[in-house]
LUMTIMI-236568 format. One record per residue (C-alpha): residue number from 1; x, y, z. Coordinates in steps of 0.5 Angstrom, whole numbers, plus 500, padded with zeros to 3 digits. Layout:
# LUMTIMI-236568
SITE    k   xx   yy   zz
SITE  NUM    X    Y    Z
...
END
This chain:
# LUMTIMI-236568
SITE    k   xx   yy   zz
SITE    1  500  500  500
SITE    2  503  507  498
SITE    3  501  513  503
SITE    4  498  519  499
SITE    5  496  525  503
SITE    6  496  532  503
SITE    7  494  536  509
SITE    8  491  543  507
SITE    9  496  549  510
SITE   10  494  552  516
SITE   11  492  559  517
SITE   12  498  563  520
SITE   13  501  570  520
SITE   14  504  573  514
SITE   15  511  572  514
SITE   16  511  567  520
SITE   17  514  561  517
SITE   18  511  554  519
SITE   19  514  550  525
SITE   20  515  544  520
SITE   21  514  545  512
SITE   22  514  539  508
SITE   23  513  539  500
SITE   24  512  533  496
SITE   25  515  528  500
SITE   26  517  521  497
SITE   27  520  515  500
SITE   28  522  508  497
SITE   29  525  503  501
SITE   30  529  496  500
SITE   31  536  495  496
SITE   32  539  499  491
SITE   33  536  497  484
SITE   34  530  494  487
SITE   35  527  500  492
SITE   36  519  500  493
SITE   37  516  507  494
SITE   38  512  506  500
SITE   39  510  514  501
SITE   40  508  518  495
SITE   41  507  525  495
SITE   42  506  527  502
SITE   43  505  535  503
SITE   44  504  538  510
SITE   45  505  544  514
SITE   46  505  545  522
SITE   47  504  552  525
SITE   48  508  553  532
SITE   49  502  551  538
SITE   50  498  547  533
SITE   51  497  540  533
SITE   52  497  535  527
SITE   53  495  528  527
SITE   54  497  524  521
SITE   55  492  518  521
SITE   56  492  512  517
SITE   57  491  504  516
SITE   58  497  500  519
SITE   59  502  500  514
SITE   60  500  506  510
SITE   61  507  510  511
SITE   62  505  514  517
SITE   63  512  512  521
SITE   64  516  512  515
SITE   65  514  519  514
SITE   66  516  521  521
SITE   67  522  517  520
SITE   68  524  520  514
SITE   69  523  527  517
SITE   70  527  526  523
SITE   71  533  523  518
SITE   72  533  516  521
SITE   73  532  512  515
SITE   74  538  508  513
SITE   75  541  511  506
SITE   76  543  505  504
SITE   77  536  502  504
SITE   78  532  508  503
SITE   79  531  514  498
SITE   80  528  520  501
SITE   81  526  526  496
SITE   82  522  532  497
SITE   83  521  539  494
SITE   84  522  542  501
SITE   85  523  539  508
SITE   86  524  545  513
SITE   87  524  545  521
SITE   88  523  553  523
SITE   89  525  555  516
SITE   90  532  551  516
SITE   91  532  546  510
SITE   92  533  539  513
SITE   93  535  536  506
SITE   94  542  539  507
SITE   95  543  537  514
SITE   96  550  533  515
SITE   97  550  527  521
SITE   98  552  532  526
SITE   99  547  537  525
SITE  100  542  531  525
SITE  101  544  529  532
SITE  102  544  536  535
SITE  103  537  537  532
SITE  104  534  530  534
SITE  105  531  530  542
SITE  106  533  537  543
SITE  107  528  540  537
SITE  108  524  534  535
SITE  109  523  528  538
SITE  110  518  522  536
SITE  111  513  518  541
SITE  112  514  511  538
SITE  113  507  507  537
SITE  114  511  501  541
SITE  115  514  505  547
SITE  116  517  498  550
SITE  117  522  498  544
SITE  118  525  505  546
SITE  119  526  504  553
SITE  120  531  499  556
SITE  121  528  495  562
SITE  122  535  494  565
SITE  123  534  502  567
SITE  124  529  506  571
SITE  125  525  511  567
SITE  126  528  516  571
SITE  127  535  514  569
SITE  128  533  514  562
SITE  129  529  521  562
SITE  130  535  524  565
SITE  131  540  521  560
SITE  132  536  524  554
SITE  133  536  531  558
SITE  134  544  530  559
SITE  135  545  529  552
SITE  136  540  534  549
SITE  137  541  540  554
SITE  138  548  539  557
SITE  139  545  538  564
SITE  140  550  535  569
SITE  141  548  528  572
SITE  142  545  531  578
SITE  143  541  537  575
SITE  144  538  532  570
SITE  145  536  527  576
SITE  146  533  533  579
SITE  147  529  535  573
SITE  148  526  528  573
SITE  149  524  529  580
SITE  150  530  526  583
SITE  151  534  526  588
SITE  152  530  532  592
SITE  153  523  530  590
SITE  154  523  522  589
SITE  155  518  520  584
SITE  156  515  513  585
SITE  157  514  513  577
SITE  158  521  515  576
SITE  159  525  510  580
SITE  160  520  504  577
SITE  161  523  500  571
SITE  162  519  501  564
SITE  163  515  495  565
SITE  164  512  498  571
SITE  165  509  504  568
SITE  166  504  505  562
SITE  167  507  505  555
SITE  168  504  511  553
SITE  169  505  515  559
SITE  170  512  514  560
SITE  171  514  516  553
SITE  172  509  522  553
SITE  173  513  524  559
SITE  174  519  524  556
SITE  175  518  527  550
SITE  176  514  533  554
SITE  177  521  535  557
SITE  178  523  537  550
SITE  179  517  542  549
SITE  180  518  549  549
END
């Protein structure tokens, strides 16, 4: 199944660039010479402070679209083409790997459909959120732990292992740390 979607542009103030602007995104997956188009001609625009829901059947390309926008697809196994792909006016199509790493987690993040695959059950939820804060904000270990509610105000959920907490709740809580 190939995803085909166009989202109408939202009303915005003149001269205000959208937070996220994607034009005619297409993604093909598979080995070179045998790639199959799985996302075809997706365009969307999202203003700051607004919410955009991408809804579709399983396998319709929603996750692949998000992975492409975040630069997380393996270039050896995928081809990503778009007329434009910008975050806060910055051209995502021209970013190098170091620029992508600086952007991911700090300015953009993804809440995966199956959060259990993104959290390590060996570490507590608080430790994993603290690690993300250290990596993406430069906070020292103690500061990151305080930001998660430890050690000054211990939170029962921050000290739990991931399998003890609602899947969506822990990933949403982690992503909300990056919201401005």
